[in-house]
FIROBA-388004 format. One record per residue (C-alpha): residue in one letter; y, z, x negated. Coordinates in steps of 0.25 Angstrom, whole numbers, padded with zeros to 4 digits, always signed. Each point is the difference from the previous one (the first is absolute). Layout:
<atoms>
AYZX/...
</atoms>
This chain:
<atoms>
M+0000+0000+0000/L+0014-0004-0005/P+0010+0012-0002/R+0009-0007+0011/D-0011+0000+0010/K-0003+0015-0001/Q+0006+0007+0011/R+0010+0011-0004/R+0001+0014+0004/T+0010+0003+0011/T+0003+0011+0010/H-0010-0005+0010/Y-0011-0005-0010/N-0008+0006-0011/S-0012-0009-0005/S-0007+0012-0007/L+0001+0008+0012/E-0005-0011+0009/K-0012-0003-0008/A-0004+0015+0000/M+0001+0001+0015/S-0008-0013+0002/H-0011+0006-0009/S+0000+0013+0007/E+0000-0007+0014/A-0012-0009-0004/K-0007+0012-0006/Q+0002+0008+0013/F-0005-0012+0008/Y-0012-0001-0008/Q-0004+0015+0001/R+0003+0000+0015/Q-0009-0012+0002/R-0011+0006-0008/A+0001+0013+0007/E-0001-0007+0014/M-0013-0007-0005/L-0006+0013-0004/E+0003+0007+0013/S-0008-0009+0009/P-0013-0008-0003/T+0006-0012+0008/L+0013-0007-0002/T+0002-0003+0014/K+0002+0015+0003/T+0011+0002-0009/R+0008-0011+0006/T+0013+0005+0006/L+0013-0006+0006/S+0009-0005-0011/S+0014+0005+0000/N+0006-0013+0005/V-0008-0001+0012/A+0000+0015+0003/T+0015+0002-0001/D+0007+0002+0013/A-0013+0001+0008/T+0006+0007+0011/A+0009-0012+0004/T-0004-0008+0012/S+0001-0015-0001/P-0005-0011+0009/L-0001-0009-0012/N-0009+0010-0008/P-0010+0007+0010/L-0006+0007-0012/R+0012+0009-0001/A-0001+0003+0015/S-0013+0008-0002/K+0001+0015+0000/S-0011+0001-0010/N+0009-0006-0011/T+0009+0012+0001/S-0011+0010-0003/L-0004-0009-0011/Q+0014-0001-0006/A+0001+0015+0001/N-0013+0003-0007/D+0002-0008-0012/A+0012-0008-0003/T-0002-0003-0014/Y-0003-0014-0005/K-0015-0003-0004/S-0004-0014-0004/A-0011-0008+0007/L-0009-0009-0008/S+0005-0015+0002/V-0008-0009+0009/G-0009-0009-0009/V-0001+0010-0011/A-0014+0003-0004/T-0005+0014+0005/P-0004+0008-0013/A-0011+0007+0007/K-0007-0012+0005/P-0013-0004-0008/P-0001-0015-0004/T-0012-0003+0007/S+0005+0005+0014/A+0002-0010+0010/D+0011+0007+0008/V+0011-0010+0002/Q+0014+0007-0002/T+0009+0000+0012/P+0015+0004+0000/A-0003+0013+0006/L+0008+0006-0012/G+0014-0005+0005/H+0011+0009+0005/V-0001-0004+0015/D-0015+0003+0000/A+0003+0014-0006/V+0010+0002+0012/R-0011-0004+0010/S-0011+0008-0006/L+0008+0012-0001/A+0006-0002+0014/A-0014-0001+0006/H-0003+0014-0003/Q+0012+0005+0007/N-0001+0005+0015/D+0013-0006+0004/A-0001-0012+0009/P+0005-0013-0006/S+0013-0006+0005/P+0000-0009+0012/L+0004-0012-0009/M-0012+0002-0009/Q-0009+0002+0012/A+0004-0013+0006/D-0003-0007-0012/R-0014+0006-0001/D-0002-0003+0015/A+0003-0015-0003/R-0010+0000-0011/A-0011+0008+0008/H-0009-0012+0003/Q-0008+0009+0010/N+0012-0002+0009/H-0003-0015+0000/P-0015-0002+0002/N+0000-0015+0003/L+0008-0004-0012/P-0009-0003-0012/H+0003+0009-0012/E-0005+0001-0014/Q+0000+0014-0004/K+0007+0003-0013/P+0003+0015-0002/F+0008-0003-0012/L+0008-0011+0006/E+0002+0009+0012/Q+0006+0011-0008/Q+0009-0010-0006/G+0005-0005+0013/L-0006-0014-0001/H-0009-0007+0009/G-0014-0006-0003/A-0003-0015-0003/G-0006-0003+0014/A+0014-0005+0003/G+0004-0015-0001/V-0008-0005+0012/G+0005-0003+0014/L+0001-0012+0009/G+0015-0001-0001/S+0002-0002+0015/G+0008+0013+0001/S+0015+0003-0004/G+0002-0002-0015/G-0012-0008-0002/F-0010+0012+0002/A-0011+0003+0010/V+0003+0004+0014/D-0009+0012+0000/D-0011+0007-0008/S-0011-0007+0008/K+0004-0014-0005/V+0000+0005-0014/T-0014+0006+0002/A-0005-0013+0005/E+0006-0008-0011/L-0006+0009-0010/T-0014-0001+0006/S+0001-0015-0001/I+0005+0001-0015/Y-0011+0009-0003/S-0011-0008+0007/N+0005-0012-0008/I-0001+0007-0014/Q-0013+0006+0004/K-0005-0014+0004/V+0004-0006-0014/L-0007+0012-0007/D-0013-0002+0008/L+0000-0015-0003/R+0001+0003-0015/H-0011+0011+0000/K-0009-0009+0007/Y+0001-0011-0010/M+0000+0010-0012/R-0013+0006+0006/L-0007-0013+0002/S+0003-0005-0014/L-0003+0013-0007/Q+0013+0001-0008/G+0001+0015+0003/A+0002+0011-0011/T-0015+0004+0001/D-0007-0013+0003/N-0002-0005-0014/P-0014+0004-0006/K+0007+0000-0014/D+0008+0012+0005/E-0013+0008+0002/P-0004+0011-0011/G-0012-0008-0005/W+0007-0013-0003/T-0002-0004-0015/I+0012-0005-0008/Y-0004-0009-0011/P+0005+0000-0011/P+0004+0015+0003/H+0014+0005-0001/P+0003+0008-0013/D-0002+0015+0000/P+0013+0009+0003/S+0007+0004-0012/W+0002+0015+0004/Q-0012+0008-0001/D+0002+0008+0013/Y+0001-0013+0007/E-0012-0005-0007/S-0008+0012+0004/N+0004-0001+0015/M-0004-0015+0000/T-0013+0003-0006/E-0003+0011+0010/S+0005-0008+0012/Q-0008-0012-0004/H+0009-0010+0008/L-0001-0011-0011/K-0014-0003+0000/T-0002-0010-0011/P-0011-0004-0010/R+0001+0005-0014/R+0008-0010-0009/R+0005-0002-0014/P+0014+0006-0002/R+0012-0010-0002/K+0014+0004-0004/M+0010-0004+0011/G+0008-0012-0004/Q-0010-0005-0010/N-0012-0009+0001/I+0002-0004+0014/G-0013-0003+0007/E-0009+0006-0011/D-0005+0010+0010/F-0005-0010+0010/E-0014-0006-0001/L-0006-0009+0011/D-0014+0005-0003/D+0005+0014+0004/L+0002-0004+0014/M-0014-0007+0002/P-0008-0001+0008/L+0009-0004+0012/P-0004+0003+0014/G-0009-0009+0007/P+0002-0009+0012/G+0003+0006+0014/E-0006-0003+0013/M+0012-0004+0008/A+0005-0014+0002/F+0013-0007+0001/R+0006-0013+0005/L+0014-0006+0003/D+0002+0000+0015/P+0008-0012+0007/N+0013+0009+0000/G+0000+0000-0015/V-0004+0014-0002/Y-0013+0004-0008/Q-0009+0009+0009/V-0010+0010-0005/Y-0014+0001+0007/E-0010+0011-0001/N-0011-0010-0002/N-0003-0015+0002/K-0004+0003+0014/A+0013+0006+0003/A+0007-0012-0006/E-0008-0009+0010/L+0005+0009+0011/D+0014+0000-0005/T+0001+0015+0000/P+0009+0004-0012/I+0000+0014-0005/V+0015+0001+0003/H+0009-0006+0009/I+0012-0007-0007/P+0012-0002+0010/T+0002-0015+0002/I+0012-0007-0004/R+0005+0000+0015/E-0002+0015+0000/F+0007+0001-0013/Y+0012-0007+0005/M+0001+0007+0013/D+0000+0013-0008/L+0010-0006-0009/D+0009-0004+0012/A-0001+0014+0005/I+0006+0006-0013/L+0011-0010+0000/T+0003+0003+0014/V+0002+0015-0003/S+0007-0003-0013/S+0011-0008+0008/D+0001+0010+0012/G+0014+0005+0000/P-0002+0014+0003/S-0011+0001-0009/K+0008-0006-0012/S+0011+0010+0003/F-0009+0012+0000/A-0007-0004-0013/F+0014-0003-0006/R+0005+0014+0004/R-0013+0007-0005/L+0001-0007-0014/Q+0015+0004+0000/Y-0004+0014+0003/L-0011+0000-0011/E+0010-0005-0010/G+0010+0011+0003/K-0011+0010+0000/F-0004-0003-0014/N+0015+0000-0005/L+0002+0013+0006/Y-0013+0005-0006/I+0004-0005-0014/L+0014+0007+0002/L-0007+0013+0002/N-0012+0000-0009/E+0004-0009-0012/Y+0002+0012-0010/Q-0013+0006+0005/E-0008-0013-0003/I+0006+0000-0014/A-0004+0015-0002/D-0014-0003+0005/T-0002-0012-0009/K+0005+0007-0012/A-0011+0011+0003/V-0011-0010-0001/P-0006-0001-0015/H-0002-0013-0007/R+0002-0009+0012/D+0012-0009+0001/F+0003-0014+0005/Y-0005-0007-0012/N-0014+0007+0000/V-0003-0001+0015/R-0009-0012+0004/K+0007-0012+0006/V-0006-0013+0005/D+0006-0014+0000/T-0005-0003+0014/H+0005-0014+0000/V+0000-0009-0013/H-0006-0014-0002/H-0009-0001-0011/S+0005-0013-0005/A+0014+0006-0002/C-0005+0014-0005/M+0006-0001-0014/N+0015-0001-0003/Q+0006-0013-0007/K+0001+0006-0014/H-0015+0003+0001/L-0004-0014+0004/L+0009-0006-0010/R-0006+0008-0011/F-0014-0004+0005/I+0003-0015+0000/K+0006+0001-0014/S-0012+0007-0005/K-0009-0010+0006/M+0008-0012-0006/K-0001+0006-0014/K-0014+0005+0000/S-0007-0010+0009/P+0008-0013+0000/N-0013-0009-0001/E-0007+0006+0011/V-0003-0009+0012/V+0006+0006+0012/L+0002-0012+0010/Y-0007-0012+0006/R+0010-0010+0005/D+0001-0015+0003/G-0014-0002-0005/K+0002+0007-0014/H-0001+0014-0006/L+0013+0006-0005/T+0002+0011-0010/L+0011+0011+0001/R+0008-0007-0011/E-0001-0014+0007/V+0004+0007+0014/F+0013+0005-0007/E+0002-0013-0007/S+0000-0007+0014/I+0011+0009+0004/N+0008-0001-0013/L-0001+0015-0003/T-0005+0008-0012/A-0002+0015-0001/Y+0013+0002-0007/D+0007-0007+0012/L-0005+0010+0010/S+0009+0011+0005/I+0002+0008+0013/D+0011-0010+0004/T-0010-0012-0003/L-0011+0006+0009/D+0010+0001+0011/M-0009+0009+0009/H+0010+0010+0004/A+0005+0000+0015/H+0015-0001-0001/T+0010-0003+0010/D-0005-0014+0002/S-0012+0005+0007/F+0007+0008+0011/H-0006-0005+0014/R-0007-0011-0008/F-0015+0003+0000/D-0003-0014-0005/K+0008+0003-0013/F-0006+0013-0001/N-0014-0006+0000/L+0004-0009-0011/K+0003+0012-0009/Y-0015+0002-0002/N+0000-0012-0009/P+0004+0003-0014/V+0011-0010-0005/G-0002-0006+0014/E-0013-0006-0004/S-0012+0002+0009/R-0010-0003-0011/L+0005+0012-0007/R-0002+0008+0012/T-0014-0006+0001/I-0003+0004-0014/F+0005+0014-0001/L+0001+0006+0015/K-0012-0006+0007/T-0014+0006+0000/D-0007-0014+0004/N+0004-0010-0012/Y-0007-0007-0011/I-0001+0013-0009/H-0005+0008+0013/G+0012+0009+0000/R-0002+0006-0014/Y+0015+0000-0003/L+0004+0007+0013/A-0012+0010-0003/E+0006+0003-0013/I+0014+0003+0004/T-0006+0008+0012/K-0007+0009-0010/E+0013+0002-0007/V+0007+0004+0013/I-0012+0009+0003/A+0001+0007-0014/D+0015+0003+0003/L-0003+0006+0013/E-0011+0009-0005/A+0009+0004-0012/S+0010+0005+0011/K-0011+0007+0007/Y+0007+0003+0013/Q+0003-0015+0005/M-0010-0007+0008/V+0000-0014+0006/E-0006-0008+0012/W+0000-0014-0005/R+0000-0011+0010/I-0008-0013-0004/S-0001-0012+0007/I-0012-0006+0008/Y+0006-0013+0006/G-0012-0004+0009/R-0001-0014-0005/D-0015+0000-0003/L-0012+0010+0000/E-0001+0002-0015/E+0014+0007-0001/W-0006+0014+0002/D-0011-0002-0010/K+0010-0005-0011/L+0009+0011+0002/A-0011+0011+0000/A-0006-0006-0013/W+0014+0000-0006/V+0002+0015+0002/V-0014+0004-0003/D-0002-0009-0012/N+0013+0004-0006/K-0003+0015+0003/L+0014+0002+0007/Y-0004+0014+0004/S+0010+0012-0001/P+0002+0013+0007/N+0014-0004+0002/V-0003-0013+0008/R-0004-0005+0013/W+0000-0014+0007/L+0005-0006+0013/I-0003-0014+0004/Q+0012-0008+0004/I-0002-0012+0009/P+0011-0010-0001/R+0004-0006+0014/L-0001-0015-0006/Y-0008-0007+0011/D+0010-0011+0002/V+0000-0003-0015/Y-0015-0001+0000/K+0000-0009+0012/S+0011-0009-0006/S-0008-0002-0012/N-0013-0003+0008/L-0007+0013-0006/M-0005+0004+0014/E-0001-0005+0014/N+0003+0012+0008/F+0004+0015-0001/E-0014+0004+0002/Q-0004-0004-0014/V+0010+0010-0005/I-0007+0011+0007/Q-0013-0005-0005/N+0004-0001-0014/V+0007+0014+0000/F-0011+0008+0008/Q-0013-0007-0001/P-0003+0005-0015/L+0004+0014+0004/F-0010+0000+0012/E-0011-0006-0009/V+0002+0011-0011/T+0000+0011+0011/Q-0013-0005+0005/D-0007-0002-0014/P+0008+0005-0012/T-0010-0007-0009/S+0005-0013+0005/H+0014+0002-0007/P-0003+0012-0009/K+0014-0001-0008/L+0007-0001+0013/H-0007+0013+0006/I+0004+0007-0013/F+0015-0005+0001/L+0001+0004+0015/Q-0002+0015-0004/R+0014-0001-0006/V+0007-0008+0011/I+0007+0008+0010/G+0005-0010+0010/F+0007-0013+0004/D+0014-0005-0001/S+0007-0012+0007/V+0011-0006-0008/D+0010-0012+0001/D+0014-0002+0004/E+0002+0007+0013/S+0014-0006+0002/K-0007-0014+0004/T+0003-0003+0014/E-0012+0000+0010/R+0001-0010+0010/R-0010+0002+0012/I-0005-0014+0003/Y-0011+0006+0009/R+0001+0007+0013/K-0013+0006-0004/F-0005+0001-0014/P-0012-0008-0003/L-0013+0006-0006/P-0001-0002-0016/K-0010-0012+0002/E+0010-0007+0008/W+0012+0003-0008/S+0001-0013-0008/T+0014-0003+0000/G+0009+0000-0012/Q+0008+0012+0004/N-0003+0014-0005/P-0005+0010+0010/P+0010+0011+0003/Y+0000+0014-0007/S-0007+0007+0011/Y-0011-0011+0001/W-0003+0003-0015/I+0000+0015+0002/Y-0009+0000+0012/Y-0011-0008-0007/L+0001+0008-0013/F-0001+0013+0009/A-0011-0005+0009/N-0009-0004-0012/I+0003+0012-0008/S-0003+0009+0012/S-0014-0007+0002/L-0002+0001-0015/N+0004+0015-0001/V-0010+0004+0010/W-0011-0007-0007/R+0004+0005-0014/K+0001+0015+0005/Q-0014-0001+0006/R-0005-0004-0013/G+0008+0010-0008/F+0009-0010-0007/S+0015+0002-0001/T+0009-0005+0011/F+0013-0008+0000/L+0014+0003+0005/L+0010-0011+0005/R+0013+0002-0008/P+0009-0012+0002/H+0014-0004-0004/C+0008+0002+0013/G+0014+0001+0004/E+0006-0005-0013/A+0007-0012+0008/G-0002-0008+0012/D-0004+0004+0014/T-0001+0015+0004/D-0012-0004+0008/H-0008+0001-0014/L+0003+0015+0001/A-0007+0001+0014/A-0012-0006-0006/A+0000+0010-0011/V+0001+0011+0009/L-0012-0005+0008/C-0010-0002-0011/C+0005+0003-0014/H-0003+0012-0008/S+0014-0001-0007/I+0009-0010-0005/S+0009-0005-0011/H+0015-0001+0001/G+0004+0003+0014/L+0014-0003-0001/L+0001-0005+0015/L-0004+0013+0005/R+0015+0003-0001/K+0002-0010+0012/V-0011+0005+0009/P+0003+0015+0002/L-0012+0002+0009/L-0010-0006-0010/Q+0006+0008-0011/Y-0002+0013+0009/I-0015-0004+0002/F-0001-0002-0015/Y+0005+0015-0001/L-0009+0005+0010/E-0012-0006-0006/Q+0005+0002-0014/I-0004-0015-0003/G+0002-0002-0015/V+0011-0009-0005/A+0000-0005-0014/M+0015-0003-0003/S+0006-0008-0012/P+0015+0001+0000/L+0002-0008-0013/S-0009-0011+0005/N+0008-0001+0013/N+0013+0001-0007/A-0004-0013-0007/L-0006-0007+0012/F+0005+0004+0014/L+0009+0013+0000/A+0010+0006-0009/Y-0004+0013-0006/E+0011+0009+0007/R-0004-0006+0013/N-0015+0003-0001/P-0005+0010+0011/F-0009+0007-0010/L+0008+0013-0001/L+0002+0000+0015/Y-0015-0001+0003/F-0003+0011-0011/R+0010+0009+0007/R-0005-0002+0014/G-0014+0004-0005/L-0007-0014-0001/N-0012-0001-0009/V+0007-0008-0011/S-0004-0003-0014/L+0007-0007-0012/S-0007-0012-0006/T+0004-0011-0010/D-0005-0013+0007/D+0001-0010-0012/P+0004+0007-0013/L+0000-0014-0007/Q+0012-0004+0009/F+0007+0013+0002/A-0003+0010-0011/F+0007+0001-0014/T-0008+0012-0006/K-0014+0003-0004/E-0002+0010+0012/P+0004-0008+0012/L-0004+0011+0010/I+0009+0010-0007/E+0011-0010+0000/E-0001-0001+0015/Y+0001+0015+0002/A+0011+0001-0010/V+0009-0010+0007/A-0003+0006+0013/A+0003+0014-0005/Q+0014-0005-0005/I+0004-0009+0011/Y-0005+0009+0012/K+0002+0013-0008/L-0014+0005+0002/S-0003+0014-0005/A-0013+0003-0008/V-0006+0006+0012/D+0002-0013+0008/M-0006-0008-0012/C-0012+0009+0000/E-0002-0001+0015/L+0001-0016-0001/A-0011+0001-0011/K-0009+0008+0009/H+0002-0010+0011/S-0004-0011-0009/V-0013+0007-0004/I-0004+0003+0015/Q+0003-0014+0004/S-0008-0006-0011/G-0015-0004+0001/F-0005+0009-0011/E-0012+0008+0003/H+0001+0014+0007/S-0006+0007-0012/V+0010-0006-0009/K+0012+0004+0009/Q-0006+0014+0001/R+0001+0001-0015/W+0014-0006+0000/L+0006+0007+0012/G-0008+0012+0002/H-0013+0003+0007/N+0005+0002+0014/Y+0010-0012-0001/S-0005-0006+0013/L+0005+0012+0008/P+0014-0002+0006/G+0012+0008-0004/V-0001+0012-0009/A-0015+0002+0001/G-0002-0013-0008/N+0012+0002-0010/D-0004+0004-0014/M+0013+0002-0007/A-0007+0001-0013/K-0004-0014+0001/V+0011-0007+0008/N+0012+0008-0003/V+0005-0001+0015/P+0005+0013+0005/N-0007+0006+0012/I+0012+0001+0008/R+0002-0015-0001/E-0014-0002+0005/A+0001+0010+0011/F+0013-0006+0005/R-0006-0014+0000/H-0013+0004+0007/E+0007+0009+0010/T+0010-0011+0004/W-0011-0010+0001/L-0009+0009+0009/Q+0012+0003+0009/E+0002-0015+0002/L-0014-0002+0004/A+0000+0012+0009/M+0009-0008+0010/Y-0012-0009+0002/A-0012+0009-0001/N+0001+0005+0014/L+0003-0014+0007/P-0015-0005+0002/N-0004+0014+0007/G+0006-0005+0013/R+0014+0007+0000/N+0010-0006+0009/S+0012+0002-0008/P+0001+0002-0015/T+0007+0013-0005/F+0003+0005-0013/T-0001+0015+0003/D-0014+0002-0003/F+0002-0001-0015/P+0010+0005-0010/L+0009-0008-0009/
</atoms>
């Protein structure tokens, strides 16, 4: 401080004396607070009226009914000294970190007045009594009400508001009976959608406990590494949840695939007794035996395409119903506001709880990249280094057969006038810059290094002249990086195009022969919706051929695994199916009634819902058979809601386990509300969307997360969007910076990603805790996931309160009310 800035001593100011007084006051304040805490075991009993509220308590004012109460006079007389109250939102010191109690603002000054005044025998003032009578919902028995003790104390009403026919004055309902009738209709609509989804999920065996691989006796081969901590290791040994054969140890991140031996999985199961065939509707049906096949009595009834579209129209009708949309929008607004209030009150408590957890933080909780395409799983620098190394080490290797002659790697680069020295990130030109925004055609071209499709065939294809060896080598390098990081997992999507019946065997042989097995990796099969391309190039006559090429090998290997041994082994690591293409393409309905696949012979591509139905129908039939044989079943997890028509989301609600992207949910509040009620997984990729369809700051990811939807972060295409060696961490880092996510938020997202993923139940138990499948606090292991119990308690209780509105509807009650459950 400069001498000129130092305040001089005057008649009215003495800096030394002021400092001494400030120190003395602070010391007395601290001693008084400590004395209060020691006097009472609970903090709430020591709360008294602060001086600024208690002053002049005897004065009566119509603007301040608190001062009109006689009880305040006696309170003032008993203790007029100032006593501090713990600020709302400050962590309670006596609260253990594992407690699930959510902190409420019962520590404020006004609440102290209420709690103390409640013990007085004096009657409240008429003004306060009038307020209480207005909030007493027993005086309005016909008005639907959502009981909230906390909100009632604060003088606010519940979230059942916001509905009404609008025929009365001010746009509100005329009387309570019309509100009740409208709520009955809304609840019936929402329950109808939920029932339809449950019907399709049960039929297709996509539930949480339907997959045989989630049973305790399932064998994982190659086995996962042993836990590092001795206490965890002993617990896992005692529980015997990971039943795997004895194996040779392999250090993670090195010698990828060395712990896999094909002979260890022999002999394979023999042929089964059931039979299958493709019915005239384009769906593979499974029969108990040949006689049942002759009588056409399949083991499971798959809804016809007519039934599917009737159910889909029912969902679309509900989603476009005005009162239902308004109700869903209000509920979503309420959920968002409730979460914001929770954060204001409990932010510091969450921080205190996470600090009490030893060892665990965001970097060492398991997180799964739930949506990433295998052919773009590496970043540009990685691919550039790999191409340069092959140019230097193997320039004379024959890698391509084209135009009737064999070409070496050197000759391929000479044909495009490039050398290894010329290559750079800019030369590769594989990053999706601003020129790809709303241009999915340009984005697809970014998969071609240097814009040359022949380089994509050589380096990024599994089916080429060298049998995909280069792609297998770079895949092993990416796997090594994942295993070295230990806590990052991936679900790679790899393509089956449906052009011929040999694709499955070639893909399985590529994975098995190159030993692309890792505890960090699982696979999904993506089906590109490219029938119009195949038809225009005369590869097939009708859509039924696509169905045959995709599903016939799967039914054959289920009937007799020895017919496709490598495919049977590969399918043990396949968790589901995806459907990919540009959703923004227009879907012109040239048919009043969609034809069957064998009759779909035009050059137009079938609409999204048509593709989804035939994927769902055949997966359902296949899953029933595979579960009967004790084989793993499959999930349907398509790209949905990235662009295009919102009808795609209705098809996903009906028959999909979870989806990727889901941007258009922001435009359909009722379907977004259904996604919340059903906790349908949404793997979101804000960096990918930022380059293709929606600017980052407009992405609804943060909105979904606050409202409680089951969202996770994923990378989509690291080759096009990522800059670092760890693209998943990059995705989390950007989201944390832009959306200001806390460490608890990021750990909760990581937990969501593991739950959404298709990893085995026993593996999830190791990563998330033995009881992870239980809802709420009962399934939350803070030592493994680093998510505070109060966060899980809030999420679970809020979700149960939403479901409670519809729980009593099917029991024949004439009018829905909220008074039967607390909120």
